[in-house]
C-alpha positions in Angstrom: 25.1 -1.1 3.2 22.9 -1.8 0.0 20.4 -4.0 2.2 19.9 -0.9 4.8 18.8 1.5 2.3 15.9 -0.5 0.9 15.0 -1.6 4.4 15.1 2.6 5.1 13.4 2.8 1.7 10.6 0.4 2.6 10.0 2.0 6.0 9.5 5.3 4.5 8.0 4.2 2.2 5.0 2.4 4.9 4.6 4.9 6.9 4.0 7.3 3.6 0.6 4.6 2.7 -0.3 4.7 6.5 -0.6 8.3 6.3 -2.8 8.2 2.5 -4.9 6.0 4.3 -5.2 7.6 7.4 -6.4 10.7 5.4 -8.7 8.8 4.0 -10.4 7.6 6.5 -10.6 10.4 7.8 -11.5 12.2 5.4 -14.6 9.1 4.2 -15.6 8.8 8.0 -19.3 9.6 7.5 -19.5 7.2 4.8 -18.1 4.6 7.1 -20.2 5.8 9.6 -23.3 5.3 6.7 -22.2 2.3 6.1 -21.9 1.3 9.6 -25.3 1.9 10.9 -26.5 0.2 8.1 -25.0 -3.2 9.4 -21.6 -3.3 7.8 -19.2 -5.6 10.5 -15.5 -4.4 11.6 -14.4 -6.9 9.5 -15.8 -6.2 6.5 -14.6 -2.6 7.0 -11.2 -3.6 7.6 -11.0 -6.0 4.7 -12.4 -2.5 2.1 -9.3 -0.9 3.6 -6.9 -3.8 3.0 -8.1 -4.0 -0.7 -7.7 -0.5 -1.1 -4.2 -0.3 0.0 -3.1 -3.7 -1.5 -3.9 -1.9 -4.5 -2.0 1.7 -4.2 0.8 -0.8 -3.3 0.6 -3.4 -6.5 -0.1 0.0 -9.0 3.6 1.4 -6.9 5.1 -2.3 -7.3 4.1 -2.6 -10.8 5.9 1.4 -11.2 8.7 0.2 -10.0 9.0 -3.4 -11.6 8.9 -1.2 -14.7 11.2 1.2 -13.7 13.7 -1.8 -12.7 13.2 -3.7 -15.6 13.5 -0.4 -18.0 17.5 0.8 -16.3 19.2 -2.2 -16.6 17.8 -2.4 -20.7 19.0 1.3 -20.8 22.0 0.6 -19.4 22.6 -3.1 -21.5 22.0 -0.6 -24.9 24.7 1.7 -23.6 27.1 0.2 -22.0 26.8 -3.4 -24.1 26.8 -4.5 -20.1 24.3 -7.4 -20.1 22.1 -7.6 -17.2 19.5 -10.4 -16.5 16.3 -9.7 -14.9 14.8 -12.8 -13.3 11.2 -13.2 -12.9 12.0 -14.9 -9.3 13.0 -11.1 -8.1 9.8 -9.3 -10.1 7.9 -11.5 -7.9 9.6 -11.8 -5.0 9.7 -7.2 -5.2 6.4 -7.3 -5.7 5.2 -9.8 -3.1 7.4 -7.5 -0.8 5.4 -4.1 -2.1 2.0 -6.3 -1.1 3.3 -7.3 2.4 4.9 -3.2 3.1 1.0 -2.4 2.3 -0.5 -4.6 3.7 1.2 -4.6 7.2 1.2 -0.7 7.3 -2.1 -0.6 6.1 -3.5 -2.6 9.0 -3.9 0.4 11.5 -5.8 2.9 9.4 -8.0 -0.3 8.6 -8.1 -1.1 11.9 -9.2 2.6 13.0 -11.4 2.8 10.3 -13.4 -0.6 11.2 -13.7 1.2 15.1 -15.6 4.0 14.6 -18.1 4.9 16.7 -21.3 4.7 14.3 -22.8 7.8 15.7 -19.3 10.1 16.5 -19.2 9.0 12.7 -22.2 10.5 11.5 -21.7 13.2 12.9 -18.3 14.6 11.3 -18.6 17.4 8.8 
């Protein structure tokens, strides 16, 4: 049951990341058009947006890790119940966060890379 809740949370978070990145592509269409017009390759545009997505998800993952460390610490203090947070679980959670960001950020990045420079420059 807990695994299905986590899976649904990851799916919803991934869709949220995709929407944020699609909005970023829409807002920056003109910038993308200028970069493409002066010679930027599609791969460079994809890499730029994947880096932005990864940074966004790493920050979210670090916030989640901080909460994941803080809550067990509070439980240990208040309930006097020992809790254990391992380095492996923190690394795994950060890795999953980055993976979700890359997977769900790939579509907006490809969409940005495929923009026609002429049409992108006309966009307002």
